[in-house]
C-alpha positions as CSV (number, residue, x, y, z in Angstrom):
1,V,16.6,51.5,32.9
2,E,15.5,48.6,35.0
3,H,11.9,50.0,35.2
4,S,11.5,50.9,31.5
5,V,8.0,51.0,30.0
6,S,7.0,51.7,26.4
7,D,3.9,53.8,26.9
8,G,4.5,56.2,29.7
9,P,6.9,57.4,32.4
10,G,8.9,54.7,34.2
11,D,9.8,54.7,37.9
12,L,13.4,55.5,38.7
13,D,15.5,53.7,41.3
14,I,16.7,56.6,43.3
15,A,19.3,54.3,45.0
16,N,21.0,54.1,41.6
17,A,23.2,57.2,42.1
18,E,25.0,56.8,38.8
19,E,21.7,56.9,36.8
20,M,20.4,59.9,38.8
21,T,23.6,61.9,38.3
22,V,24.6,60.9,34.8
23,R,21.4,60.5,32.9
24,Y,19.2,62.9,34.8
25,L,21.9,65.3,36.0
26,L,20.8,65.5,39.6
27,P,23.7,66.6,41.7
28,E,24.9,63.9,44.0
29,D,24.4,66.0,47.0
30,Q,20.7,66.5,46.2
31,I,19.9,62.7,45.8
32,A,19.0,62.5,49.5
33,S,16.3,65.2,49.0
34,V,14.4,62.9,46.6
35,K,11.8,60.3,47.8
36,E,10.7,59.1,44.4
37,A,11.2,59.9,40.7
38,A,9.9,58.9,37.3
39,S,11.2,59.7,33.8
40,L,10.2,59.8,30.1
41,V,13.0,59.9,27.5
42,H,13.3,59.9,23.8
43,L,14.0,56.4,22.4
44,M,16.9,57.4,20.2
45,N,18.7,60.2,22.0
46,N,18.2,61.6,25.5
47,N,19.2,65.0,24.3
48,I,16.2,65.2,21.9
49,F,13.9,64.9,24.9
50,T,14.3,63.9,28.6
51,G,11.6,64.5,31.2
52,V,11.9,63.6,34.8
53,V,9.9,64.4,37.9
54,F,11.4,64.4,41.3
55,G,9.2,63.9,44.3
56,L,10.9,65.7,47.1
57,K,11.0,64.7,50.8
58,D,10.6,68.3,51.8
59,P,8.6,70.6,49.5
60,A,10.4,73.6,50.9
61,A,13.6,72.4,49.3
62,L,12.2,72.7,45.8
63,Q,14.0,76.0,44.9
64,T,17.3,74.7,46.3
65,V,17.1,71.4,44.4
66,A,15.9,73.2,41.2
67,K,18.8,75.7,41.3
68,A,21.4,72.9,41.8
69,L,19.8,70.9,39.0
70,R,19.6,73.9,36.7
71,D,23.3,74.7,37.3
72,N,24.3,71.1,36.7
73,V,22.4,71.1,33.4
74,Q,23.9,74.4,32.3
75,N,27.4,73.3,33.1
76,N,27.1,69.8,31.6
77,R,29.4,68.9,28.8
78,W,27.2,67.2,26.2
79,I,28.8,64.3,24.2
80,C,26.1,63.5,21.6
81,G,24.5,66.8,20.6
82,Q,23.5,69.5,23.0
83,P,19.9,70.0,23.9
84,D,18.4,73.4,23.2
85,R,16.1,74.2,26.1
86,L,15.5,73.6,29.7
87,L,12.2,73.8,31.5
88,M,11.5,73.2,35.1
89,A,8.1,73.6,36.9
90,N,6.7,73.0,40.4
91,V,3.8,70.7,39.2
92,E,2.5,70.0,42.6
93,N,3.6,70.8,46.1
94,G,7.0,69.2,46.3
95,Y,7.2,67.7,42.8
96,L,9.8,69.2,40.6
97,L,9.4,68.5,36.9
98,M,12.4,69.0,34.6
99,V,12.5,68.6,30.8
100,F,15.3,69.3,28.4
101,G,15.8,68.7,24.7
102,S,15.1,70.2,21.3
103,S,13.3,73.5,21.4
104,D,10.4,72.0,19.4
105,A,10.0,69.1,21.9
106,V,10.2,71.3,25.0
107,D,7.7,73.8,23.5
108,I,5.2,71.0,22.8
109,F,5.7,69.6,26.2
110,R,5.2,73.1,27.8
111,G,1.9,73.4,25.9
112,K,0.7,70.1,27.2
113,L,2.0,70.9,30.7
114,S,0.0,74.2,30.8
115,G,-3.1,72.3,29.7
116,V,-2.9,69.8,32.6
117,Y,-1.2,72.0,35.3
118,A,-2.3,75.5,34.3
119,A,-1.3,77.0,37.6
120,A,2.1,75.2,37.9
121,P,4.8,77.8,38.5
122,I,7.6,77.7,36.0
123,V,10.9,77.7,37.9
124,Y,13.2,77.9,34.8
125,D,12.6,78.2,31.1
126,E,15.8,79.0,29.3
127,D,18.2,78.1,26.5
128,I,21.0,75.6,27.5
129,L,24.2,77.5,26.9
130,A,26.9,75.0,28.0
């Protein structure tokens, strides 16, 4: 929140554990794996669209962090409307991208993602069932 910008992703303060765990659903035990992060969220409601990219200290930890993050999203109890879809991709070596939100927003984002990072492996693309 302290690094908000109106026209693009804002840097995240990874030392702010509450923001990382509550807003971006990164499990607390995975925060130490992150060296930097940035996010893009919907102005009115995070559950419509939230996008975050985590730069990992060790690229080999991507699958472990992704699984822990995915499990946290799937097991979250949503207060203000549940998002429909979850998408995670390995956009570059050691950069884990996660978006969740309405199916329409996630589908549009996935199309844009494949246009920019055509070879980015999709780690998860699934309905949110929690």
